[in-house]
N, C-alpha and C positions, 0 to 999 in steps of 0.2 A: 492756059491760065497761069498766072504767076504762082499761085498756091500749089498747083500741081507740079510745077518745076521745082519748087522748094521741096516738095515731098519726094521727088526723085533723088535729089542730092542727099536728102536726109536718109533715104534708104541705104545708100552706099555706106555712109558713115555708120549706120546702125549695124550693118553686117560686119564691118571691121571691128566695131566695139564689142559685138556679141562674141566674136572669136576669141577675144582676149579677156572676156568677163570673168572667167574662172580665176585668172591671175589677179585681177583687180579685186575679186571678192565681193562683187556687187550684184551678181545674178542670184538673187534670193528667191527661193520658191517654197514658201511655207505652205502648209496644208491649205488646199483650195485655190491657191494662186495659179493662174494659167500663164506661164511664161514660156510656152512652147515656141519652137522655131516655126517660121512660115510654112504652111502646108503646101504640098505640091499636088496640083491637079493632074490627073492621069494624062500624060502626053502634053502637058502644058507647063507654063512657067511657074515658078514659086510665087505664092501669093504674099504680098508685102504685109508685114505686121510689125508694129513698133515693139521693141524688146526692153526689158527692165535692166538697162545697162548703166544707169546713173545712180549715184549714192543718194539714198533717202536721208540717211543720218546727217550727211554734210550738205544737204540742200540749203539754199538761201531762204531764210524766213524773215519777213519784214512787214511793216505796216506803213501805209501811206494814207493821206486824207485827200480825197478828190473833191474839188469844188464843183458843186452841182449847178451853179449859176442861178439858183433861186434862193429866196429868203423866206422859207416856209414858216419860221417861227417869228418873223418880223422883228428881229433884233438889230436890224440895220446893217447886217453883213450877210453875204451869201453863205449857204450851208455847205459844210464839208462832211462827207461820209467816210467812215473808216473802212479801209480795204486791207485785209490781211492776205499776204501773198506767200506761197511756198513754190519754189522753182528750182530745177536742178542747177547746181553750180558749174558743172563741166561745160555745158554749151556757152554760158556767159563768159567763161575764161577763154574759150576758143573762138569767140566772136560770132557765135551762131545764135539764132533766135528761135524761140519756141512758141507754140500756140497756147491758148488759155482755155481752161474749163472753169466756169464761174457759177457759183450758187449765191444769189442775192436773197437775203432772208431777214425777217424781223425777229427770228426765234433763237439767235445764237446765244443770248444771255438769259432771256426770260424763261425759256421753255425747253430748249434743246432740240436736236434733230435726230431722226431715225428711231428705230424700234427701241433703242436704249437711251434715248433722250440726251445725246451728247451736246455739250456746250464747248465753245471756244475756251482755251486756257492760255495764260500768258506767264512769262517768267517775271522776276522781280523788277526788271527794267521795262516791262510792258511789251516785250517781244513775243509774238505768237509762237507757241510751242505745241498746242494741241488743236487740230482741225477736226471737226465732226465728220463722220461718214468715211467711206473708204476711198473717195476720189483722189485724195492726196497720196495715200499710201500706194495705191495701184498705178496711178498715171504719172506721177512725178518721176519715178525711175524710168518711165518709158518716154521721157522727153516732153512732157507737158508741164505747164504751170497750173496750179490751182489757186483760184482767187475767191475768197469768202467775203462778201460785202454786207456790212450792217446797214440796213435801210435807214433812211433819215428818222431820227427820233428814237433809235434803238441802240443799245450797247454803248459804243464809243462815238456815235455819230451826232452831228448837229441836227437841227430841224425837227419836224414833227411827222408822225405817222398819219397818213391820210387815207389809208385802207384802199389801195389800188389806184389812187388818183395821181395827179401830176408829180407830187413830191416822191411818192413811192417809185413810180416808173423812172423819173429823172435820176433817182438815186443810183439805179443800175445802168441806165443809158449813159450817164456821164462817165461811168467807169469804162464802158466800151469805147467811148470817145477818147478817154485818156489812153487806153491801150493802143489806139490808132493815131495818137499824136494830136488830137483835136481838143483836149481839155487839160486843165492844170491840176496837178497834185502836189502835196507838200509833205514834208517829213514829220510834221506834227499837226495837231488839231488847230493851233493858233499861229504857228510859225510862218516864216516867209521863204524858207529854203525850198526851192522847187525840186521835184523828183520826176524824172522822165522814164517812161516805159520803153527804154531803148533795147530791152532784152526780148521783146516779143515780135512775132510776125504781125500781130494785130488780129489774126484769125481767132475768133472767140466762139465758144459753144456754151450756152446757158442751160443749166439743168436744175431741177428741184421738184420736190413734192408739195402739192397743195399751195399754200401762199407763195412759196418760192417758185413753183412752176407757173403760177399765175403771173408773177412779175416777168418771167421769161416770155409768156404770151404777150404781155403788155409792151415790153421792150421791142419784141419782134414786130408788133403792129405799128411802131414808129418808123420802120424801114431803115433803122440805123445801119450805116455802112460798117462792115467788119464783123457783124454778127452772122456767122456762117450757118449755125444750126441751133435749134433749141430742143430740149427733151422735157416737156411738161408732163409731170406725173400727177394724176388726180387734181388737175388744175382748173381754176375758174376762168371762164371766158367773158363773163359779164357779171359785175358785182350786184346788179339789180337782181339777177337770177340766183344769186346766192341767198339773198334775204327775202325774195318774193318769187312766186311763179304766177305770172299773169294776174298780178294784183293780190294773190293769196299770200299772206305772210307765213314764212317758213319758221321763224323764230320769234320769241317774245322780246327781242332787243335788236338794235341796229348797229351800224358800223362803229359808233362811238364807244360801245362796250369793248369791241376788239381792239380799237386804237388804245384805249386805256390799259388793256391787258398786256400789250406787247411793248409799250413805251418804257423807256428808262425812267427812273424816278425824277431825274432833273428835267427831262422832256415833258413829263406829265404835269409838272408845275408850270412850265412856260408855254404850254400848248393849249391853254383853255379856249382860246379863240377858235382854233381849228376843231377842237372837240365840240364846241357849240355849233359850228357850221355843219358838222356831221349829223347833228341832231336836227337842226332847223331845215336842212336841205334834203333830208332823207325821211320824209314823213311816214308814219306807220299806216297811212291810208293806202300805201302801195302805188301812189302816183309816180309816174316816170318823170323825174326832174332833171335839170342840167347836171346835178351831181352824178346821177346814174349814167347819163349819156357820156360823161367824161371817162367813166370806168367801164365802158362797153368796148372791148377790144375786137369784137366780131365785126363791127362796122368798118374797121380799118384793116381787115384781113387782106385786102388787095394791096396793101403796102408791104406785106411780109416778103422779105428777100431770103430769109433763112429757110433751110429745110426743117421739117418738124417730125420728131419721133414721139408720138403721143402714147401715153399709157394710162389706162383707167380701169377701175373695177366696175363691172356691170351692176354690182349691188352696193355701190358707194352711195350712202344716204347722208353724207356730209357734203361733199362736192358732187352733186347729183348728175346723172347721165346726160341731162340736157346740155350741160356745159360742153361736154365732149362733142355731142352731135352737132350743135350749131357752129362750133368752131371748125370741126372737121369738114362740114359741108361748105362753109365759107372759104376755107383754104383750097378745097377742090375747085370751087368756082374761080379762084384766083390762079389756079395752075401751080400751086406750091407743091414741091416734092415732099412726099409724106410716107410715114411708116406708122403702124399702130400695133399695140398689144392690148387685148381685152381679157381681163381675168374674171373669175367668179367671185373675187374677194370684194370686201368693202373698201375702206379708205386705207390701202396698204401699198407700200413700195414694192416694186418687183424684186428688189434685193432680198425681200423677206417672203416671197412666194415662188421664185424660180431663180435662185441665186446664181448658180454656175452659168446657166445659159444667158442670164441677164448681163453679167459682167463681161462675158465673151462677146455678146452682141453689141453692147455699149462700146467696148473697146474697138471693135471693127467700125462702128458708126463714126466715132471720133477720128479714128485713123483716116477714114475716107474724107470726111468733111472738113477736118482741121489740118491734117497733114497732106491731104490730096492723094492718098494711096488708092490705086485702082484695085480694090479687093473684092469687088462684085456685090457688095451689100446693097447697092442702089438698084441692082437687077434681080434681087431675090423677091420672094412673095412679100407683098405689102403688109399683110395682116397675120398675126398669130392670135388664135382664139382658144381660150380654155374651155373645153367641152364638158369635162368632169374634173374633179380635183386632181391636179397634176397631169392631166391628159390634154394635149394641145393639137390643134389642126392649123393649117395655113390656107390663105387665099391669095391668089395673084393680085387681085385688087379688092378693096373693101369700100362699101358693100359689093358683093359679086355683081358682075355686069348683068346677070339675068334677073336681078332684083327689080321688082316693079311694085309701086303702090297699088294695092288691091283693096277695093271697097267691100267691107263686110257689113251686114245689116242685122240688127237685133230683131227678134220676133217674140211673140207671146208664147208661153208654154201652158201646160195644164195647170200649173200652180202659179199663183201671183208671185212675182219677183224672181221666178226661175224660168227664163226664156231660152230661145234658141239663137244661134249665131250662124249665119250663112250668107248667101248671095241674094236671096229673095227679099224684096222690100215688104215691110209689114203693111197691112191694110190701113188706109187713112183712118184716124181716130183711135188706133190701138195705143194704149198707154200703160205705163207702170208707175207706181207711186212709192216713194220712200221718204222717211223723215230723218233729217240730220241727227246723228248721235255722236257728240264729240268724244265720248268715252270708248268708241269702237274704232278699230283699225283695219287695215287691209288684211292682216292675218286673221282677224275675226271673220271678215267677209268671205275670204277664200275658204276658211274651214267649214263654213256652212253654206257653200255655194249651191248645194242640192236641195236646200230647204228654204222656205219663205222666212225672211226676217224683215222687220220693219225698217231697217236702216240701210238697205241696199237693193239694187236690182242687178241680177246676174244673168248672163247669156252665154250658152255653151254650144259648142259643136258636138256632133256625135263622136264617139271614139274614132280616132284616125286610123285609116288603113295603111298610111305611109307617113314617114317622117315629114314634118312641115317646119321649114326654117324661116325665121324672121331676122332680118339683118338691116340695121339702120334705125332711123327715126320715124315714128308713126304719129298719128293724130286721131282724136275722136271728136266728132262734131255732134253736139246735142242740141235739141230744142226742149226746153224745160219751162214749166210754169211754177214760180215760187209762191208760197203763201205769205211770205214776209218781205221786208224791204232789203234784206241782205241774204246772201247765200254763197257758200263755197262748195266747189265740186271736185271730186276725185274720179279719175279713170284709171283702171288697173287691168293689166293683162296677166293671166294666170295659166300655168301649165298644170293640168290636173292629172296626176299620176305619180306612182312611186319613183323615187330617185334618191341618190346620195349626192349631196351638194356641200359646198363650203358653208359653214355655219356663220354667215355674215352678220347675224344679229348678236352673236356672242362677243365677249371680250376678245380682242384681237381681230375681229371682223373677218374670220376665215383662216387665221393662222394660230398656232400654238408655239410659243417661244420655248426652246429647249435649253438644256444646260451646256451642251457641247458647243465648242467654238471652232470656226474655220477662219483662216487668215488670208488676206487678200493684198499682199504686198509686205514690204519690210515694216518694222515697227521701231519706235524709240520708247524710252522710259515714259515720255509724256504723251505719246500718241500711238496707241495700239491699232494694228490692222485686223485684229481678231474679233469676230462678232458671233453672238449666240445664234446657233442654227434655229430653223423653224420647221414646222411640219404643218400640213393641212389639217385644220380642225373641221370636221365634217358632221353632218346631220342627216339621218334617214327621214325623209319627208314623204307625204302623200300629195303635196302640191308645192309649186314654186311660183311666187310672184316675180315676174322678170322684167316688167316695165311699168312705169307709173307717170301720171301727170296730174296737175292740180290747177285750179283757176278760181278767181273771184267772178261770179256771174255778172257782177256789176261792170266788168270790163268788156261786156258784149259788143259795145260800139267802138271802143278804143282800147287797145292793149295797154296803154300807159295811163289811163285815167278811169277810175271806177265812178259809178253813179248809183244813187238809190234805185231800187227796183219797185215796180208797181205790182203789188200782190194781185194774182189772178191773170197777169199778162204773160204770154209766152216770150221767151228770149232764146236766140240761137247763138252758140258760142263754140269755138273750136279749141280743144285742149291739146297742147303739145305733149307727146309722150317721150320719155327718155330714150336716147339711143341705146340699142342693145344688140346682141347677136345670140339667138337662142333657138335650139331645135326642140320642137314638141314631138316626141317620138311616136311612132305608130302604137296604137292602143291607148294613148293619152287623149285628153280633150283640151281644146283651147277655150279659154273663158275670158269674157270681158265683163268687168264689174263697173257700174256707175253708182257713186254714192256721194255723201257729203264730206264732212271733216274726216281726214285720215289721221287718227289720233297719234300724236308723237311726231308727225311729219309735216302737218300744217296746223296753223292756229284756227280755231272756230270763228264763225261770224258772230256779230253782235246779237243775232236773233237765232231762233231754232226753227228753220223753215221745213215745211213739207214740200217736196218737189214732185211734180207730175211730168214724167218723161214721155214725149211724143215719139214712139218707136218709128213711125213712118218718116220722120225727119231727123233721125239719128243714124250716124254711120261711123264706122271705124276704118280709116285709111291706113293699112298696115303694110310694111315693107317685106313682102313675101319673095323669097328666092324662087324663081319660076313663075311668079305672078299668079293670076287667076287660074291658070291651067294647073298649077301645082296644088292650089287649094281644092280644085274640083277632083283631082286624083286622090288627094288625101281624105276626102270626105265621101268617097264612093268606094265600092268594092268591099271585099271581105275584111273583117276586123280580126286581129289576133284573138284567139279564143280566151286568153287569160285576162282580157281587158274590160270585162263587164264593169260598168261604173258602180261605185259603192255610194249608197245614199246615207252614209253616216258622216260624222264629223271628220274632216280631213286634217291630218296632223301636218303642221309646217314648222318653220323655225319660230322661236319666241318672238314676241312683239318687238319691233325695232326699238333699240335703245335710244333714249332721248339724247340727242347730240347737241352739245353746246355750240354756239356760233363761232367756232374756232377752226378755220381750215388748216389743221395741223396733223399730227401723227395719230395713228389708231390707238396708241396707248393712253390717250387722253379723251 
């Protein structure tokens, strides 16, 4: 492949440059920066690794405006998006080309990026001098360009924000096209002087957290040539599923609020037509409209040519785990090369929960996919999973090959609302009843799992004799009879037993920001590479909610269209559960809770229904490693002596914080 040949020639130059770096004074290794020489495998060749041999201080910093080819604000001319570039000067002077790391974002001026909410900064002439995050400091000295794109309607760009729609995606795709010689760019927002990207190989990797990672997903789903890899962190895969899950509204506002929040003041004034469209075509009924179909990247996963390194927190209650699960499964079906990190955090960047390992891994990932280095990262285990705070395991593939969907069934217990969970079907006619209470949440339900409460039905295994691992996405199929014409449902999986976990419900969503700083590359007066360190913020709990799903019962016949219910009539509905990877240890119990409104996580229905659950027609299809045999082994045999269940209130994390509809940083 051409890119691999380029990588080989680049390696030779890198080694020569590294040998003279001390004389040049450009090999900077501040605290935390990993500028090591390529490692030598026992008995094997040296592993290639790009080195920090180029001057960061003297790097080329410039702005261009790329023509997107669309007129989103309908002003009679095609929109141009602002693209701020930093690239090493030495390769350009020597006639050599470099690959690109790109972060396309709506947040560069309104809100900032990263744990410290950094914004772009410019000098008096409008030249970019401060780039958020560490990507520029770390990678530019190693022979990469970093490109920061203002999405249409934000910061210095034309056009309008359309929240994941055509304008958003084209904002970034057009830049990839420009980097590969297929689109036009100009030296100013309104000028006619063309600027060509003759300094790049065209090989591009997109990265970003939340909204930024979402744009990476969307651009990859266009199949654009030149995009070699994406690194979506806590990213959305379908915008409908950001605002609704199976018809149940997750927030009390729609995409028009987010568009207004991130747009520049001048865009906000000129984009009222787009704003109104986001209202009119995204009804709060939860109906699946054409607007949402346009913003569903999963349906185009078969177009993805780029490799994907996905990162997600299993306790992310902003961009929830369903986004990861459906995207990951669709990529697998399409045969896309993939890697994944799953943490115990909420909506947190890996730079802030596993910093040194993350920077090293990301470095090797980009070296392989953008420089073509054969460093073996594509042959390493696919998945890194955080098992306990700062304790990680790996899997060759994810979910593991022995994972099988295993059907578990609820049964009646001695007390109303406190039943069993096993493999045996309940007798026909066996029911449980609960009444929706919008003031109660999953933490309330789990805390009182052993006692009858009117707002939930809970089903528990016996204490496990062996560890039981769930890996991937599950589902719960219920047959319920409502007493009113509307009803929302929640299905929750709980690990009942003592543990120390990341406190995902607290500020920081599992991390605490410290005062000490570490540095990840050279700095300038305007752009520091030094960031505040973090530590795991933990909580000692008696139970852990580890997967969730919600739905409007009115979508029983069509996932995209709700309808009024007939009181007294039974309905069957399958609720999707968020992707997860969790081990329920020996001595703990696995619980399934079925209830109504999950306070703080979905909005309540317009009525307050009582729901009768038909246990004989209710099942949970769970992704168990080892399948049914593993469940049988874990629910038979001797139980550890310390594991007798406690029938008192179980202590968990605090109630989930109300999250505004902003797919952004955990600090907000």
